[in-house]
N, C-alpha and C positions, 0 to 999 in steps of 0.2 A: 798854518796859512791863513791869514788876517784878510778878509774881504773889508773893502772899504770904497768910500768916495762913489756911492751908487747914485747915479743921474738917469732920469729919463727926459729925452729931449722929443718933441714932434715936429714934423715940417709936412709938405704936401706928399712927400713919398713914403710917408710911414711913421712909425714911433721907434726911437732909438733907446735901448738900455745899455749902460755901460757902468763898469766897476773895475776894482782891482783885486787881484788875488795875490797878495805880496806886491812884488814887482811887475805881475804880468797884467798887461791891459786887455780886459775883455769886452767884446762887443755883442750884442743880440739886437738885430734889426727885425722888426714886424711890419709887413705890409698887407693891405687889405682894407675893407671898409670899416670905418669907424672903429679902429682899434683902440682898446682901453686896456690898461695893465694894472688893476687894482691889486695885484699880489707879486709884484716885480721883485721885492726883495726875497720872498719865498722862493722864487723861480731861480733867482741868482744863486742863493745859498744851496739849494738842492743839486744844481747842475755842478756845483763844485765838490760835491759828496765823494764821488767816484775818484777824481784825481785827488783828494786828501787821503782816501784810502789807499791808493796806489802809491802814494809817496810817503805814506805813513805820517802825516802831519796832522796837529791839532787844528779845527776849525773854528775860528772865532770872526766877530764882526765889529765894525765901528758903529758911530752914532748915526750913520745915514741908514742904518738896517734895523727895521723893526719885523719881526718874525713871529709866525704863528706858534702858539704853544704845542698845538697837536701836532704840527710838522716835526719839531724837535722830539716828541715821544715817538712818532712813526719812523722816523730816520733812525732813531736808536734800535727799534726793533729790527728795521731793515739791514742795519750793519751787521747785527748780531747772527743773521741767517747768512748774508753774503760772505763774511769773514770766515764762517764755517765751511762753507762749500768751496771756496776759492783760496789757494795758498798765497796768491800775490795781493791779496786785500787783507789790509788790517782795520780792525775795529778802532776809530779814532775818537780822541776826546771832543765833543761838541761844547766849547767853552762859551756859553751865552748867559749873560747876565740877566736878571730879572727884568732890567730898564730896557732889554731889547726884545722883550716877549710881550705878546698881545692876544687877545682872544679875537679871531677874525669875525668882522660884523658885516662885511659887504654881502649883498645878495648875489649868488652865482647866476650866470645868465648862458644859455645855449650849451648843445652837446656837439661833439667833434671827434672824428677818427683821424688817425695818421694817414696820409696817402701818398705812395711812393711809386705806384704803376705795379707793383710786385702782386703776386698771387694772394698772399695773406691779406694785404690791405685792400685788395680789390673786393675779396670774399667778404671781408667785414663790412665794407662800405655797402654792398647789397644787401647784406642781411640785415643791417641797421638803417636802411635807406630813409625810410619814414621818420625816423627818429633823429637824424642827423641835420644839424644847420651849418657846420663847417667841415671841411677839408683841410688838414695842416700838412704842410709840404716843407720840408727843410733843406737848405743849401750850405754848405761848409763842412758836412762831416763826410757821407760817402762820395758826394760831388763836392770837390773843393771850390772855392770862390773863383780862383784865379783861371780856372776851366770854363771860360765864357761861352764857347761854342756849346759844350756839354750841358752846362747850366741854362743857357737859354732853350736848349731843345726840351730838356726835361720839364723846366718852368712851363713851356708851351704847351707840353702833352698836357700837364695837371691842370692848367687852366682850362683847355679844351674840355677836358673830362667833367670839370666841375660845371662849367657852364652847360655842358648838355644835360646833366642831371639838376640843374637849377639849384646848384650849392654853393656857397660864399667859400672862396679859397683863402687861407691864411698862410702867407709865406715867411718863414723864418730863416734869417741868415746869420750864421755864428762865425767868430774867429778862433773857435777852440782850438783847431789844429794849429793856427798860427801861435796861440798862446802857450800850449802845451805840446811842443813838437815832440817831446820824449815819450809822449803817451799814445797809445792806440785810440783812435776815435771810433773805431768798430768796438772795442772792449768797452767802451763807455757809452755807446751811441742811444741806446733805449732809455737809460736813466738820464741823459742829457735832454732827450726829447721829451719825455715826461715833465722832467724839471723846468726846462723852458716855457712848457705849455699851461703850467700853473700860473705864469703871470696874467694869462687872459682872463681869470676868475671864471671859468667855465663852470656848468652844472655837472656836466659828466664828460671825461676823457676816455674813449675807447682806445685800447691798444691791440692791435692785430696779434694773434697767438702765432708761434713760430712752430710749434709742436702739438700734436693731437695729445689725447689723454694717455694713451698707450706708449707715447714716445717721451714721457716727462721725465726729465732729468735735470740736476743743478744748470741753469742756463741764466742768461744776462736778463732775459724777459721771462717771468715765471708767474703763474697766477697766485702763489704765496707771496711774492715780493713787489710786484708790480701795485696792488691796492695799498702799499705801505707808502709810495712815494705821493703822498698827499697832505695838504696842508688843514685838512678836515672840512673844507669847502668843496673843492673839486673832488668828486668820485672818480677814482681810476678804476677801471674795468678791464681785465685780461679777457679778450673776446675771442672766439671762433677756435675752440680747440678740437677740431675734426682733421681728418686725414688731408694731405696734400692734394690726393686724386679726388676726393670729393670736392675740395675748393676749386680745383680746376676744371671740373665738371660744372659747377656752378657759374663760375665766371665764364664760360665759353659760350654761355647764351648771349654774351654782350659783345657786340662787334667793338664797342667803344673800349672795353676792358682787354680785348685781343689786340686792337689796334695800338693801344698805348702799353702795352705789357712791358716791364722793365725788370729784367730777371738778374742782370750784373752789369758792372761798371767797367769791364776789363777792356773794351775797346773804345775807339773814339764815338762810335755810333750806339754803344751799348750792346748788350746781348752778343757776346762774342761767339756763341754757338759751340764753344769746345769746352768751357769749364765743368765741373760736375753739377753745378746748379743750373746751367743752361741745357747740358744733356738729360738731366732729370726731369726738366720741364718739357722738354722735345718730345722724350720718350712717353710722360704722360699725357700729352696731346695725341701722339700716335696711338696710344693704347684706346683713347675714347673715340678716335677717328676724327679729331679737331686739328685746327691750325691757327696759326697767329702770324700776321704780316710781319711782325715786329721779331720773329725767330725763323732761322731755316728750319724746313722740315728734316724729320729724320728719316732719310731714305737708306742709308747705309747703317745697318745695326752694327757693323764692325767699330764704328765711333765709340760704341759704348765700353769698348775695351780701355779706352782712354779713363774712363771714370774711375774715381777712387773713393771707396767707403770707408771712413776712419772713425764712426761714432755708431753707437747702438741707434741713435736717432735717425741718421742717415740710411742705414741698413733697413729700418722699419719703413721708411718712404719709398724705398727701391721695391721692398718686398711686396708693398701695396701696389706698386705698377706692375710686378709681376703677375699678381692675382687678378687686377683689372685686365691685363692684356688677355690672360688665359680665359677669363669669363667672357671677353669681346671676341674670343676665336683668332686673336693676333698671334698666331703660334709662333712665328718667327722671332717676333718681338719678345714673346715670353719667354723663348728659349735663350735670347741673348740676355735678357735681365736676370735669368736665374742663374746663369754662368756668373755673372757679376756678383751677385747675392752669395753664390756658393765660395767664390773666392774669398770672400769676408769671412764666412763661416770656418772654413779651413784656416784662415788666418787666426781667429779667436781659438781655436781647437789647439792648434800649436802652441799659442801662448799659454793656455790652460796647462797642456801636457810638460811644457817647459818649467813652469812654476811648480807643478806637481813632483816633476822628476827631481827639481833642485830640492826641494822640502824632503823628498824621501832619501836622497843621497845625505843631506845633512843630517837626518836621523840616525842614518846608519854609521856615519862618521862619530858621531857623538857615543853611540853605545859601543 
C-alpha cells in the first residue's frame, strides 16, 4: 500500500488533508479555531496502518511524505503486540527510505481528549477538565457522513457541551468508510482517531479507556498500545481505567453530560434503549437512582432478559452493576442483573465441561 500525493488545503471552512493509498482517495477535514497541521504526514501514515495490517500489505510512501523516526519505531512495536493478539492482523513491512525520515522539531501545543457523548469520554473530560484545551469529535466512522440528520444532531450536542464548559471543539470528518468499504470502521476506529489527531501537533492526547484494570484483555484500545501510536512529539495517554459504574456515578453529577449522553447509534435519534450497551447504561443509572433525558428509564426489569453477555469484560461490567444495585438496596434490579450474570456463568461452565470432556475422551481413545 503506497501512500502518495499528500496535500493540505485551507479555506474558511477548515483545513483539508488528502492523500492516496494506492488507488484509494482519502480525505480528512479539520474544522475549528486556527487549525494547524504540523504533523499531517505522520497522521496519514498512522491512519493507514490498520488497513495495511488487515489487508497484509507493505506500507510505503512517496516523496510528499516526511515521517518522524520515532513514529516508525513505535509503530513497529505496536504491530508486534497487535499481530500477536489478533489473528486477522498481520505485521507488515514499513518500507520507508532514509530520505523520508526526519526528527520532529516543531513545538507541541495544547491538550485534547476525544469526546463522543459516551460515558467513557464524559468521565475522562471531567477528570481532566482543568488541563484540557480541546475536545475532538469525529464524523464518518460510527456516524457516516451521508447521515446528515444524525451528524448534525451529534455535532450540535458536542458543540453545546464544549461551549458550556468553555472548551474549543475540533471536528474531524473522514471518508475512511468510503475509501475502505471492505473493512470494519469499528475495528480500526481508535487507531484511526489517534492517528488523525497526530496531525494537530498536540502536547498530549487523552484516550478514554473502555475497560477498567480488572477487565483488561486484548482490545483495540489498551494501555500497552495506545501510547505507542505517537510520533514522539504528542504524548498519547490511555486514561480512566475505572469501572463503568464509577464513571456513571461521576458524570451523573452533570446535567449537561446526561442531556447529551450518546450510548449507541442504532436508531435515528441515537440510544435505541434495547441493545446490550443501552440496557447496561440504563441499569447502571437505575442502580444509582439516576436518569438521563437521552435514555429511557429502566422500569421493566424483564427487559434485561434481552441483554447478552459474550465476553469476560462485559460480564465484569454487569457484575459491578449487580454489586452497586445490591449496595443501594435496589433489590429487584439486583436480582434481575444477577440472573443475567448467572446465565453467562453457566454458559462458561458448560463450555469448560465440554472442553474437558472431549480431552478426557481423546485420552481414553488413545490408551
